[in-house]
All heavy atoms as a GROMACS GRO file, in nm:
protein
  584
    1ASP      N    1  -0.661  15.266 -18.544
    1ASP     CA    2  -0.571  15.240 -18.653
    1ASP      C    3  -0.644  15.157 -18.760
    1ASP      O    4  -0.726  15.074 -18.728
    1ASP     CB    5  -0.450  15.163 -18.607
    1ASP     CG    6  -0.357  15.249 -18.522
    1ASP    OD1    7  -0.357  15.370 -18.542
    1ASP    OD2    8  -0.288  15.193 -18.436
    2VAL      N    9  -0.604  15.182 -18.883
    2VAL     CA   10  -0.658  15.106 -18.994
    2VAL      C   11  -0.546  15.022 -19.051
    2VAL      O   12  -0.438  15.072 -19.079
    2VAL     CB   13  -0.714  15.199 -19.104
    2VAL    CG1   14  -0.754  15.121 -19.225
    2VAL    CG2   15  -0.831  15.279 -19.050
    3HIS      N   16  -0.571  14.894 -19.063
    3HIS     CA   17  -0.472  14.803 -19.120
    3HIS      C   18  -0.522  14.758 -19.256
    3HIS      O   19  -0.628  14.698 -19.268
    3HIS     CB   20  -0.450  14.683 -19.029
    3HIS     CG   21  -0.400  14.722 -18.894
    3HIS    ND1   22  -0.269  14.759 -18.871
    3HIS    CD2   23  -0.462  14.732 -18.776
    3HIS    CE1   24  -0.254  14.789 -18.744
    3HIS    NE2   25  -0.371  14.773 -18.683
    4LEU      N   26  -0.447  14.790 -19.359
    4LEU     CA   27  -0.483  14.752 -19.494
    4LEU      C   28  -0.423  14.617 -19.525
    4LEU      O   29  -0.301  14.599 -19.511
    4LEU     CB   30  -0.431  14.859 -19.593
    4LEU     CG   31  -0.464  14.836 -19.738
    4LEU    CD1   32  -0.612  14.840 -19.762
    4LEU    CD2   33  -0.395  14.942 -19.823
    5VAL      N   34  -0.504  14.523 -19.564
    5VAL     CA   35  -0.458  14.391 -19.598
    5VAL      C   36  -0.472  14.374 -19.749
    5VAL      O   37  -0.582  14.378 -19.804
    5VAL     CB   38  -0.538  14.281 -19.525
    5VAL    CG1   39  -0.491  14.144 -19.564
    5VAL    CG2   40  -0.529  14.302 -19.375
    6ALA      N   41  -0.358  14.355 -19.815
    6ALA     CA   42  -0.358  14.340 -19.962
    6ALA      C   43  -0.237  14.259 -20.000
    6ALA      O   44  -0.138  14.253 -19.925
    6ALA     CB   45  -0.353  14.476 -20.029
    7PRO      N   46  -0.242  14.193 -20.114
    7PRO     CA   47  -0.124  14.118 -20.160
    7PRO      C   48  -0.005  14.213 -20.176
    7PRO      O   49  -0.021  14.331 -20.208
    7PRO     CB   50  -0.167  14.064 -20.296
    7PRO     CG   51  -0.316  14.063 -20.293
    7PRO     CD   52  -0.354  14.178 -20.204
    8ALA      N   53   0.113  14.160 -20.153
    8ALA     CA   54   0.235  14.243 -20.157
    8ALA      C   55   0.253  14.312 -20.292
    8ALA      O   56   0.304  14.424 -20.298
    8ALA     CB   57   0.355  14.156 -20.125
    9ALA      N   58   0.212  14.244 -20.400
    9ALA     CA   59   0.231  14.300 -20.532
    9ALA      C   60   0.149  14.428 -20.555
    9ALA      O   61   0.186  14.513 -20.636
    9ALA     CB   62   0.193  14.197 -20.638
   10VAL      N   63   0.037  14.444 -20.485
   10VAL     CA   64  -0.050  14.559 -20.505
   10VAL      C   65  -0.065  14.644 -20.380
   10VAL      O   66  -0.150  14.734 -20.375
   10VAL     CB   67  -0.189  14.516 -20.556
   10VAL    CG1   68  -0.181  14.452 -20.693
   10VAL    CG2   69  -0.257  14.425 -20.458
   11GLU      N   70   0.015  14.617 -20.278
   11GLU     CA   71  -0.003  14.687 -20.150
   11GLU      C   72   0.014  14.838 -20.163
   11GLU      O   73  -0.064  14.914 -20.106
   11GLU     CB   74   0.096  14.632 -20.046
   11GLU     CG   75   0.071  14.684 -19.908
   11GLU     CD   76   0.155  14.613 -19.804
   11GLU    OE1   77   0.228  14.518 -19.839
   11GLU    OE2   78   0.145  14.654 -19.690
   12ALA      N   79   0.113  14.884 -20.237
   12ALA     CA   80   0.135  15.028 -20.250
   12ALA      C   81   0.019  15.096 -20.322
   12ALA      O   82  -0.029  15.201 -20.277
   12ALA     CB   83   0.265  15.055 -20.326
   13ARG      N   84  -0.027  15.034 -20.429
   13ARG     CA   85  -0.142  15.091 -20.504
   13ARG      C   86  -0.269  15.087 -20.419
   13ARG      O   87  -0.349  15.180 -20.421
   13ARG     CB   88  -0.161  15.018 -20.635
   13ARG     CG   89  -0.274  15.070 -20.719
   13ARG     CD   90  -0.245  15.210 -20.772
   13ARG     NE   91  -0.361  15.256 -20.845
   13ARG     CZ   92  -0.410  15.377 -20.837
   13ARG    NH1   93  -0.351  15.467 -20.761
   13ARG    NH2   94  -0.516  15.412 -20.905
   14ALA      N   95  -0.287  14.982 -20.342
   14ALA     CA   96  -0.405  14.969 -20.257
   14ALA      C   97  -0.405  15.078 -20.150
   14ALA      O   98  -0.509  15.133 -20.116
   14ALA     CB   99  -0.409  14.831 -20.193
   15ALA      N  100  -0.288  15.110 -20.097
   15ALA     CA  101  -0.279  15.217 -19.997
   15ALA      C  102  -0.315  15.351 -20.057
   15ALA      O  103  -0.386  15.432 -19.996
   15ALA     CB  104  -0.139  15.222 -19.937
   16VAL      N  105  -0.271  15.377 -20.180
   16VAL     CA  106  -0.304  15.503 -20.247
   16VAL      C  107  -0.456  15.511 -20.272
   16VAL      O  108  -0.517  15.616 -20.249
   16VAL     CB  109  -0.226  15.514 -20.382
   16VAL    CG1  110  -0.279  15.630 -20.466
   16VAL    CG2  111  -0.078  15.529 -20.354
   17ILE      N  112  -0.516  15.401 -20.315
   17ILE     CA  113  -0.659  15.398 -20.340
   17ILE      C  114  -0.738  15.419 -20.209
   17ILE      O  115  -0.834  15.496 -20.205
   17ILE     CB  116  -0.701  15.266 -20.408
   17ILE    CG1  117  -0.645  15.261 -20.550
   17ILE    CG2  118  -0.852  15.249 -20.408
   17ILE    CD1  119  -0.661  15.129 -20.619
   18ALA      N  120  -0.691  15.357 -20.101
   18ALA     CA  121  -0.758  15.373 -19.970
   18ALA      C  122  -0.755  15.519 -19.924
   18ALA      O  123  -0.855  15.571 -19.874
   18ALA     CB  124  -0.694  15.282 -19.867
   19VAL      N  125  -0.643  15.584 -19.942
   19VAL     CA  126  -0.631  15.726 -19.904
   19VAL      C  127  -0.723  15.813 -19.990
   19VAL      O  128  -0.790  15.902 -19.940
   19VAL     CB  129  -0.484  15.772 -19.909
   19VAL    CG1  130  -0.474  15.922 -19.895
   19VAL    CG2  131  -0.403  15.704 -19.801
   20GLU      N  132  -0.728  15.785 -20.120
   20GLU     CA  133  -0.815  15.862 -20.211
   20GLU      C  134  -0.960  15.844 -20.173
   20GLU      O  135  -1.037  15.941 -20.168
   20GLU     CB  136  -0.792  15.816 -20.355
   20GLU     CG  137  -0.659  15.860 -20.412
   20GLU     CD  138  -0.635  15.803 -20.550
   20GLU    OE1  139  -0.723  15.733 -20.607
   20GLU    OE2  140  -0.525  15.826 -20.604
   21VAL      N  141  -1.000  15.721 -20.143
   21VAL     CA  142  -1.139  15.694 -20.104
   21VAL      C  143  -1.173  15.768 -19.974
   21VAL      O  144  -1.279  15.828 -19.959
   21VAL     CB  145  -1.165  15.543 -20.090
   21VAL    CG1  146  -1.296  15.514 -20.021
   21VAL    CG2  147  -1.160  15.478 -20.226
   22CYS      N  148  -1.080  15.764 -19.880
   22CYS     CA  149  -1.100  15.833 -19.752
   22CYS      C  150  -1.116  15.984 -19.771
   22CYS      O  151  -1.203  16.046 -19.712
   22CYS     CB  152  -0.984  15.801 -19.657
   22CYS     SG  153  -0.999  15.878 -19.497
   23ARG      N  154  -1.030  16.040 -19.853
   23ARG     CA  155  -1.038  16.185 -19.878
   23ARG      C  156  -1.171  16.225 -19.943
   23ARG      O  157  -1.231  16.326 -19.907
   23ARG     CB  158  -0.921  16.230 -19.964
   23ARG     CG  159  -0.793  16.236 -19.886
   23ARG     CD  160  -0.682  16.303 -19.966
   23ARG     NE  161  -0.564  16.307 -19.883
   23ARG     CZ  162  -0.441  16.287 -19.926
   23ARG    NH1  163  -0.420  16.263 -20.054
   23ARG    NH2  164  -0.339  16.292 -19.844
   24GLU      N  165  -1.214  16.146 -20.040
   24GLU     CA  166  -1.342  16.175 -20.105
   24GLU      C  167  -1.457  16.164 -20.006
   24GLU      O  168  -1.548  16.246 -20.010
   24GLU     CB  169  -1.363  16.081 -20.226
   24GLU     CG  170  -1.272  16.110 -20.343
   24GLU     CD  171  -1.294  16.251 -20.397
   24GLU    OE1  172  -1.410  16.294 -20.411
   24GLU    OE2  173  -1.193  16.316 -20.427
   25ALA      N  174  -1.454  16.062 -19.922
   25ALA     CA  175  -1.561  16.048 -19.824
   25ALA      C  176  -1.562  16.163 -19.725
   25ALA      O  177  -1.668  16.213 -19.687
   25ALA     CB  178  -1.544  15.914 -19.748
   26MET      N  179  -1.445  16.209 -19.685
   26MET     CA  180  -1.438  16.321 -19.591
   26MET      C  181  -1.492  16.448 -19.657
   26MET      O  182  -1.564  16.524 -19.593
   26MET     CB  183  -1.295  16.341 -19.542
   26MET     CG  184  -1.253  16.234 -19.444
   26MET     SD  185  -1.089  16.257 -19.381
   26MET     CE  186  -1.113  16.407 -19.287
   27LYS      N  187  -1.460  16.470 -19.784
   27LYS     CA  188  -1.512  16.587 -19.854
   27LYS      C  189  -1.664  16.582 -19.862
   27LYS      O  190  -1.733  16.680 -19.838
   27LYS     CB  191  -1.456  16.594 -19.997
   27LYS     CG  192  -1.314  16.638 -20.006
   27LYS     CD  193  -1.271  16.640 -20.154
   27LYS     CE  194  -1.123  16.656 -20.169
   27LYS     NZ  195  -1.081  16.646 -20.311
   28ARG      N  196  -1.716  16.462 -19.894
   28ARG     CA  197  -1.862  16.445 -19.906
   28ARG      C  198  -1.930  16.469 -19.773
   28ARG      O  199  -2.031  16.537 -19.765
   28ARG     CB  200  -1.890  16.304 -19.959
   28ARG     CG  201  -2.035  16.277 -19.986
   28ARG     CD  202  -2.060  16.143 -20.053
   28ARG     NE  203  -1.993  16.031 -19.988
   28ARG     CZ  204  -1.888  15.966 -20.038
   28ARG    NH1  205  -1.835  16.002 -20.155
   28ARG    NH2  206  -1.833  15.863 -19.974
   29HIS      N  207  -1.875  16.414 -19.664
   29HIS     CA  208  -1.935  16.432 -19.532
   29HIS      C  209  -1.924  16.579 -19.486
   29HIS      O  210  -2.018  16.632 -19.425
   29HIS     CB  211  -1.870  16.342 -19.429
   29HIS     CG  212  -1.913  16.199 -19.440
   29HIS    ND1  213  -2.044  16.159 -19.421
   29HIS    CD2  214  -1.845  16.087 -19.468
   29HIS    CE1  215  -2.052  16.028 -19.438
   29HIS    NE2  216  -1.933  15.982 -19.467
   30ARG      N  217  -1.813  16.643 -19.514
   30ARG     CA  218  -1.795  16.783 -19.476
   30ARG      C  219  -1.897  16.871 -19.549
   30ARG      O  220  -1.962  16.956 -19.488
   30ARG     CB  221  -1.654  16.830 -19.507
   30ARG     CG  222  -1.621  16.966 -19.452
   30ARG     CD  223  -1.475  17.002 -19.474
   30ARG     NE  224  -1.388  16.915 -19.395
   30ARG     CZ  225  -1.300  16.829 -19.447
   30ARG    NH1  226  -1.284  16.819 -19.577
   30ARG    NH2  227  -1.226  16.754 -19.369
   31THR      N  228  -1.913  16.848 -19.680
   31THR     CA  229  -2.009  16.925 -19.758
   31THR      C  230  -2.151  16.901 -19.710
   31THR      O  231  -2.229  16.996 -19.691
   31THR     CB  232  -1.997  16.890 -19.907
   31THR    OG1  233  -1.864  16.915 -19.950
   31THR    CG2  234  -2.094  16.968 -19.993
   32ALA      N  235  -2.186  16.775 -19.688
   32ALA     CA  236  -2.320  16.744 -19.642
   32ALA      C  237  -2.347  16.802 -19.504
   32ALA      O  238  -2.458  16.852 -19.476
   32ALA     CB  239  -2.342  16.591 -19.641
   33CYS      N  240  -2.247  16.800 -19.418
   33CYS     CA  241  -2.261  16.858 -19.283
   33CYS      C  242  -2.292  17.007 -19.293
   33CYS      O  243  -2.384  17.057 -19.228
   33CYS     CB  244  -2.136  16.833 -19.202
   33CYS     SG  245  -2.145  16.898 -19.034
   34LEU      N  246  -2.219  17.076 -19.375
   34LEU     CA  247  -2.239  17.221 -19.390
   34LEU      C  248  -2.377  17.251 -19.450
   34LEU      O  249  -2.445  17.343 -19.405
   34LEU     CB  250  -2.128  17.282 -19.475
   34LEU     CG  251  -1.991  17.283 -19.409
   34LEU    CD1  252  -1.886  17.333 -19.509
   34LEU    CD2  253  -1.991  17.368 -19.284
   35LEU      N  254  -2.417  17.175 -19.551
   35LEU     CA  255  -2.548  17.197 -19.613
   35LEU      C  256  -2.661  17.170 -19.513
   35LEU      O  257  -2.760  17.245 -19.507
   35LEU     CB  258  -2.564  17.109 -19.735
   35LEU     CG  259  -2.480  17.150 -19.856
   35LEU    CD1  260  -2.496  17.047 -19.967
   35LEU    CD2  261  -2.517  17.287 -19.905
   36HIS      N  262  -2.646  17.066 -19.432
   36HIS     CA  263  -2.750  17.036 -19.334
   36HIS      C  264  -2.751  17.136 -19.220
   36HIS      O  265  -2.857  17.164 -19.162
   36HIS     CB  266  -2.737  16.893 -19.284
   36HIS     CG  267  -2.778  16.794 -19.387
   36HIS    ND1  268  -2.700  16.688 -19.426
   36HIS    CD2  269  -2.891  16.784 -19.461
   36HIS    CE1  270  -2.762  16.618 -19.520
   36HIS    NE2  271  -2.878  16.676 -19.542
   37LEU      N  272  -2.636  17.196 -19.186
   37LEU     CA  273  -2.634  17.302 -19.088
   37LEU      C  274  -2.708  17.425 -19.141
   37LEU      O  275  -2.782  17.491 -19.066
   37LEU     CB  276  -2.491  17.337 -19.049
   37LEU     CG  277  -2.421  17.242 -18.956
   37LEU    CD1  278  -2.274  17.282 -18.940
   37LEU    CD2  279  -2.490  17.236 -18.822
   38VAL      N  280  -2.692  17.455 -19.269
   38VAL     CA  281  -2.766  17.566 -19.330
   38VAL      C  282  -2.915  17.536 -19.325
   38VAL      O  283  -2.998  17.621 -19.290
   38VAL     CB  284  -2.719  17.592 -19.474
   38VAL    CG1  285  -2.812  17.687 -19.547
   38VAL    CG2  286  -2.577  17.646 -19.473
   39GLY      N  287  -2.952  17.412 -19.358
   39GLY     CA  288  -3.092  17.371 -19.350
   39GLY      C  289  -3.148  17.384 -19.209
   39GLY      O  290  -3.263  17.422 -19.188
   40LEU      N  291  -3.065  17.351 -19.110
   40LEU     CA  292  -3.107  17.362 -18.970
   40LEU      C  293  -3.135  17.506 -18.932
   40LEU      O  294  -3.234  17.539 -18.868
   40LEU     CB  295  -2.999  17.303 -18.879
   40LEU     CG  296  -3.024  17.309 -18.728
   40LEU    CD1  297  -3.149  17.231 -18.693
   40LEU    CD2  298  -2.904  17.254 -18.654
   41VAL      N  299  -3.048  17.596 -18.977
   41VAL     CA  300  -3.069  17.739 -18.951
   41VAL      C  301  -3.196  17.788 -19.020
   41VAL      O  302  -3.274  17.866 -18.962
   41VAL     CB  303  -2.946  17.821 -18.995
   41VAL    CG1  304  -2.974  17.969 -18.991
   41VAL    CG2  305  -2.825  17.786 -18.908
   42LEU      N  306  -3.217  17.745 -19.144
   42LEU     CA  307  -3.338  17.789 -19.217
   42LEU      C  308  -3.466  17.729 -19.155
   42LEU      O  309  -3.574  17.787 -19.170
   42LEU     CB  310  -3.328  17.750 -19.363
   42LEU     CG  311  -3.217  17.823 -19.441
   42LEU    CD1  312  -3.209  17.766 -19.583
   42LEU    CD2  313  -3.242  17.972 -19.443
   43ALA      N  314  -3.454  17.614 -19.090
   43ALA     CA  315  -3.572  17.551 -19.029
   43ALA      C  316  -3.602  17.608 -18.890
   43ALA      O  317  -3.708  17.582 -18.834
   43ALA     CB  318  -3.550  17.400 -19.018
   44ALA      N  319  -3.511  17.688 -18.835
   44ALA     CA  320  -3.529  17.741 -18.700
   44ALA      C  321  -3.658  17.824 -18.684
   44ALA      O  322  -3.724  17.813 -18.580
   44ALA     CB  323  -3.408  17.823 -18.660
   45PRO      N  324  -3.698  17.906 -18.781
   45PRO     CA  325  -3.822  17.983 -18.763
   45PRO      C  326  -3.947  17.894 -18.743
   45PRO      O  327  -4.044  17.936 -18.684
   45PRO     CB  328  -3.835  18.064 -18.892
   45PRO     CG  329  -3.695  18.076 -18.943
   45PRO     CD  330  -3.628  17.948 -18.902
   46PHE      N  331  -3.943  17.771 -18.789
   46PHE     CA  332  -4.057  17.681 -18.773
   46PHE      C  333  -4.076  17.643 -18.627
   46PHE      O  334  -4.179  17.586 -18.589
   46PHE     CB  335  -4.040  17.555 -18.859
   46PHE     CG  336  -4.052  17.582 -19.006
   46PHE    CD1  337  -3.941  17.575 -19.088
   46PHE    CD2  338  -4.174  17.617 -19.064
   46PHE    CE1  339  -3.950  17.601 -19.222
   46PHE    CE2  340  -4.184  17.642 -19.198
   46PHE     CZ  341  -4.071  17.635 -19.280
   47ALA      N  342  -3.978  17.670 -18.542
   47ALA     CA  343  -3.989  17.640 -18.401
   47ALA      C  344  -4.100  17.723 -18.336
   47ALA      O  345  -4.151  17.689 -18.229
   47ALA     CB  346  -3.857  17.664 -18.329
   48LEU      N  347  -4.136  17.835 -18.397
   48LEU     CA  348  -4.243  17.923 -18.344
   48LEU      C  349  -4.380  17.860 -18.366
   48LEU      O  350  -4.473  17.896 -18.295
   48LEU     CB  351  -4.234  18.061 -18.407
   48LEU     CG  352  -4.102  18.135 -18.384
   48LEU    CD1  353  -4.101  18.266 -18.462
   48LEU    CD2  354  -4.081  18.160 -18.236
   49ALA      N  355  -4.392  17.774 -18.462
   49ALA     CA  356  -4.520  17.708 -18.489
   49ALA      C  357  -4.542  17.597 -18.386
   49ALA      O  358  -4.448  17.531 -18.344
   49ALA     CB  359  -4.522  17.649 -18.630
   50PRO      N  360  -4.667  17.576 -18.346
   50PRO     CA  361  -4.693  17.466 -18.252
   50PRO      C  362  -4.669  17.332 -18.315
   50PRO      O  363  -4.683  17.312 -18.435
   50PRO     CB  364  -4.841  17.486 -18.215
   50PRO     CG  365  -4.898  17.570 -18.323
   50PRO     CD  366  -4.785  17.649 -18.382
   51GLY      N  367  -4.628  17.238 -18.234
   51GLY     CA  368  -4.603  17.102 -18.281
   51GLY      C  369  -4.455  17.076 -18.301
   51GLY      O  370  -4.371  17.165 -18.282
   52PRO      N  371  -4.422  16.953 -18.337
   52PRO     CA  372  -4.282  16.920 -18.352
   52PRO      C  373  -4.220  16.986 -18.476
   52PRO      O  374  -4.286  17.002 -18.578
   52PRO     CB  375  -4.284  16.766 -18.369
   52PRO     CG  376  -4.419  16.736 -18.418
   52PRO     CD  377  -4.510  16.840 -18.361
   53ASN      N  378  -4.096  17.024 -18.462
   53ASN     CA  379  -4.024  17.090 -18.570
   53ASN      C  380  -3.947  16.982 -18.647
   53ASN      O  381  -3.826  16.967 -18.632
   53ASN     CB  382  -3.931  17.196 -18.514
   53ASN     CG  383  -3.870  17.280 -18.621
   53ASN    OD1  384  -3.890  17.255 -18.739
   53ASN    ND2  385  -3.792  17.379 -18.581
   54LEU      N  386  -4.017  16.904 -18.728
   54LEU     CA  387  -3.956  16.791 -18.798
   54LEU      C  388  -3.842  16.830 -18.892
   54LEU      O  389  -3.741  16.760 -18.897
   54LEU     CB  390  -4.061  16.711 -18.872
   54LEU     CG  391  -4.166  16.642 -18.782
   54LEU    CD1  392  -4.268  16.569 -18.866
   54LEU    CD2  393  -4.100  16.550 -18.682
   55PRO      N  394  -3.853  16.943 -18.966
   55PRO     CA  395  -3.738  16.980 -19.051
   55PRO      C  396  -3.610  17.003 -18.969
   55PRO      O  397  -3.504  16.961 -19.007
   55PRO     CB  398  -3.785  17.106 -19.122
   55PRO     CG  399  -3.932  17.100 -19.119
   55PRO     CD  400  -3.968  17.031 -18.991
   56ALA      N  401  -3.624  17.071 -18.856
   56ALA     CA  402  -3.506  17.097 -18.774
   56ALA      C  403  -3.451  16.969 -18.715
   56ALA      O  404  -3.329  16.952 -18.707
   56ALA     CB  405  -3.538  17.197 -18.663
   57TYR      N  406  -3.539  16.878 -18.674
   57TYR     CA  407  -3.491  16.749 -18.624
   57TYR      C  408  -3.411  16.676 -18.731
   57TYR      O  409  -3.304  16.624 -18.706
   57TYR     CB  410  -3.608  16.661 -18.578
   57TYR     CG  411  -3.686  16.710 -18.459
   57TYR    CD1  412  -3.816  16.671 -18.440
   57TYR    CD2  413  -3.630  16.797 -18.367
   57TYR    CE1  414  -3.890  16.714 -18.331
   57TYR    CE2  415  -3.701  16.843 -18.257
   57TYR     CZ  416  -3.831  16.802 -18.239
   57TYR     OH  417  -3.903  16.844 -18.131
   58TYR      N  418  -3.468  16.672 -18.851
   58TYR     CA  419  -3.401  16.602 -18.961
   58TYR      C  420  -3.262  16.664 -18.987
   58TYR      O  421  -3.162  16.593 -18.994
   58TYR     CB  422  -3.484  16.606 -19.087
   58TYR     CG  423  -3.407  16.558 -19.208
   58TYR    CD1  424  -3.383  16.424 -19.229
   58TYR    CD2  425  -3.356  16.650 -19.299
   58TYR    CE1  426  -3.309  16.381 -19.338
   58TYR    CE2  427  -3.281  16.608 -19.410
   58TYR     CZ  428  -3.259  16.473 -19.428
   58TYR     OH  429  -3.184  16.432 -19.535
   59PHE      N  430  -3.259  16.795 -19.008
   59PHE     CA  431  -3.132  16.859 -19.042
   59PHE      C  432  -3.033  16.851 -18.926
   59PHE      O  433  -2.912  16.836 -18.946
   59PHE     CB  434  -3.155  17.005 -19.084
   59PHE     CG  435  -3.216  17.017 -19.220
   59PHE    CD1  436  -3.339  17.079 -19.237
   59PHE    CD2  437  -3.151  16.970 -19.333
   59PHE    CE1  438  -3.395  17.092 -19.363
   59PHE    CE2  439  -3.205  16.982 -19.459
   59PHE     CZ  440  -3.328  17.043 -19.474
   60GLY      N  441  -3.080  16.862 -18.803
   60GLY     CA  442  -2.993  16.854 -18.689
   60GLY      C  443  -2.929  16.716 -18.673
   60GLY      O  444  -2.808  16.704 -18.655
   61VAL      N  445  -3.010  16.612 -18.681
   61VAL     CA  446  -2.958  16.477 -18.667
   61VAL      C  447  -2.866  16.442 -18.784
   61VAL      O  448  -2.760  16.381 -18.767
   61VAL     CB  449  -3.074  16.375 -18.655
   61VAL    CG1  450  -3.026  16.233 -18.666
   61VAL    CG2  451  -3.147  16.396 -18.524
   62SER      N  452  -2.906  16.482 -18.903
   62SER     CA  453  -2.823  16.453 -19.021
   62SER      C  454  -2.689  16.525 -19.015
   62SER      O  455  -2.584  16.467 -19.045
   62SER     CB  456  -2.900  16.492 -19.146
   62SER     OG  457  -2.826  16.460 -19.261
   63ALA      N  458  -2.690  16.653 -18.978
   63ALA     CA  459  -2.565  16.729 -18.967
   63ALA      C  460  -2.475  16.667 -18.860
   63ALA      O  461  -2.354  16.654 -18.881
   63ALA     CB  462  -2.593  16.873 -18.933
   64PHE      N  463  -2.532  16.626 -18.748
   64PHE     CA  464  -2.455  16.565 -18.643
   64PHE      C  465  -2.392  16.432 -18.691
   64PHE      O  466  -2.275  16.403 -18.664
   64PHE     CB  467  -2.542  16.539 -18.520
   64PHE     CG  468  -2.467  16.478 -18.406
   64PHE    CD1  469  -2.373  16.550 -18.335
   64PHE    CD2  470  -2.492  16.346 -18.368
   64PHE    CE1  471  -2.303  16.492 -18.230
   64PHE    CE2  472  -2.424  16.288 -18.265
   64PHE     CZ  473  -2.329  16.361 -18.193
   65GLY      N  474  -2.467  16.353 -18.765
   65GLY     CA  475  -2.416  16.229 -18.818
   65GLY      C  476  -2.300  16.249 -18.916
   65GLY      O  477  -2.199  16.178 -18.911
   66HIS      N  478  -2.312  16.348 -19.002
   66HIS     CA  479  -2.204  16.376 -19.096
   66HIS      C  480  -2.082  16.432 -19.023
   66HIS      O  481  -1.968  16.403 -19.059
   66HIS     CB  482  -2.250  16.473 -19.205
   66HIS     CG  483  -2.338  16.411 -19.307
   66HIS    ND1  484  -2.295  16.314 -19.395
   66HIS    CD2  485  -2.470  16.428 -19.333
   66HIS    CE1  486  -2.395  16.276 -19.471
   66HIS    NE2  487  -2.502  16.344 -19.436
   67TRP      N  488  -2.105  16.512 -18.920
   67TRP     CA  489  -1.994  16.565 -18.841
   67TRP      C  490  -1.920  16.451 -18.772
   67TRP      O  491  -1.797  16.449 -18.771
   67TRP     CB  492  -2.045  16.666 -18.738
   67TRP     CG  493  -1.939  16.712 -18.644
   67TRP    CD1  494  -1.841  16.803 -18.670
   67TRP    CD2  495  -1.919  16.668 -18.510
   67TRP    NE1  496  -1.762  16.819 -18.560
   67TRP    CE2  497  -1.806  16.738 -18.460
   67TRP    CE3  498  -1.985  16.578 -18.427
   67TRP    CZ2  499  -1.760  16.718 -18.330
   67TRP    CZ3  500  -1.939  16.560 -18.300
   67TRP    CH2  501  -1.827  16.630 -18.252
   68GLN      N  502  -1.992  16.356 -18.717
   68GLN     CA  503  -1.928  16.241 -18.653
   68GLN      C  504  -1.848  16.159 -18.752
   68GLN      O  505  -1.745  16.101 -18.717
   68GLN     CB  506  -2.032  16.150 -18.589
   68GLN     CG  507  -2.082  16.200 -18.457
   68GLN     CD  508  -2.172  16.096 -18.392
   68GLN    OE1  509  -2.254  16.034 -18.461
   68GLN    NE2  510  -2.154  16.078 -18.263
   69ALA      N  511  -1.892  16.153 -18.875
   69ALA     CA  512  -1.825  16.071 -18.976
   69ALA      C  513  -1.686  16.121 -19.007
   69ALA      O  514  -1.599  16.042 -19.044
   69ALA     CB  515  -1.907  16.066 -19.105
   70PHE      N  516  -1.659  16.250 -18.994
   70PHE     CA  517  -1.524  16.296 -19.024
   70PHE      C  518  -1.453  16.359 -18.904
   70PHE      O  519  -1.342  16.407 -18.916
   70PHE     CB  520  -1.523  16.392 -19.144
   70PHE     CG  521  -1.577  16.529 -19.121
   70PHE    CD1  522  -1.498  16.632 -19.079
   70PHE    CD2  523  -1.712  16.556 -19.143
   70PHE    CE1  524  -1.547  16.759 -19.060
   70PHE    CE2  525  -1.764  16.682 -19.125
   70PHE     CZ  526  -1.681  16.783 -19.083
   71GLU      N  527  -1.513  16.356 -18.785
   71GLU     CA  528  -1.450  16.417 -18.669
   71GLU      C  529  -1.435  16.321 -18.552
   71GLU      O  530  -1.410  16.364 -18.441
   71GLU     CB  531  -1.531  16.539 -18.621
   71GLU     CG  532  -1.516  16.659 -18.712
   71GLU     CD  533  -1.378  16.719 -18.707
   71GLU    OE1  534  -1.312  16.714 -18.602
   71GLU    OE2  535  -1.333  16.769 -18.810
   72VAL      N  536  -1.454  16.192 -18.572
   72VAL     CA  537  -1.444  16.097 -18.462
   72VAL      C  538  -1.297  16.078 -18.425
   72VAL      O  539  -1.217  16.042 -18.510
   72VAL     CB  540  -1.508  15.962 -18.499
   72VAL    CG1  541  -1.490  15.860 -18.389
   72VAL    CG2  542  -1.655  15.983 -18.531
   73PRO      N  543  -1.258  16.104 -18.301
   73PRO     CA  544  -1.118  16.088 -18.261
   73PRO      C  545  -1.074  15.944 -18.274
   73PRO      O  546  -1.150  15.852 -18.249
   73PRO     CB  547  -1.115  16.131 -18.114
   73PRO     CG  548  -1.244  16.196 -18.088
   73PRO     CD  549  -1.342  16.152 -18.191
   74GLY      N  550  -0.951  15.925 -18.313
   74GLY     CA  551  -0.892  15.793 -18.324
   74GLY      C  552  -0.921  15.720 -18.455
   74GLY      O  553  -0.883  15.605 -18.471
   75THR      N  554  -0.988  15.786 -18.548
   75THR     CA  555  -1.015  15.722 -18.675
   75THR      C  556  -0.908  15.758 -18.776
   75THR      O  557  -0.831  15.850 -18.756
   75THR     CB  558  -1.154  15.762 -18.730
   75THR    OG1  559  -1.157  15.904 -18.745
   75THR    CG2  560  -1.265  15.718 -18.640
   76PHE      N  561  -0.907  15.690 -18.886
   76PHE     CA  562  -0.811  15.714 -18.992
   76PHE      C  563  -0.843  15.846 -19.059
   76PHE      O  564  -0.951  15.863 -19.114
   76PHE     CB  565  -0.819  15.598 -19.093
   76PHE     CG  566  -0.726  15.612 -19.208
   76PHE    CD1  567  -0.590  15.605 -19.190
   76PHE    CD2  568  -0.774  15.632 -19.336
   76PHE    CE1  569  -0.505  15.618 -19.296
   76PHE    CE2  570  -0.690  15.644 -19.442
   76PHE     CZ  571  -0.554  15.636 -19.422
   77VAL      N  572  -0.756  15.942 -19.048
   77VAL     CA  573  -0.778  16.073 -19.107
   77VAL      C  574  -0.678  16.092 -19.220
   77VAL      O  575  -0.559  16.077 -19.200
   77VAL     CB  576  -0.763  16.186 -19.002
   77VAL    CG1  577  -0.779  16.321 -19.068
   77VAL    CG2  578  -0.862  16.164 -18.889
   78CYS      N  579  -0.727  16.128 -19.336
   78CYS     CA  580  -0.640  16.146 -19.451
   78CYS      C  581  -0.574  16.283 -19.448
   78CYS      O  582  -0.634  16.379 -19.412
   78CYS     CB  583  -0.721  16.131 -19.580
   78CYS     SG  584  -0.799  15.971 -19.596
   0.00000   0.00000   0.00000
């Protein structure tokens, strides 16, 4: 649960702003997750080359991090 602490005079507006910020962050993380998944697929052919596949590692870890940012159970979801 998220508890918003704000003065009573601005509590309603603060709640609206918090929801807007959350929605924008979720959109950004969702878009970045999808883009990094595409990058991961495009980096897959490099797995045939000897040595570490650094592009795939980067895109994989980054996509996973963005996925966690908007899919973690129990978090505030707009």
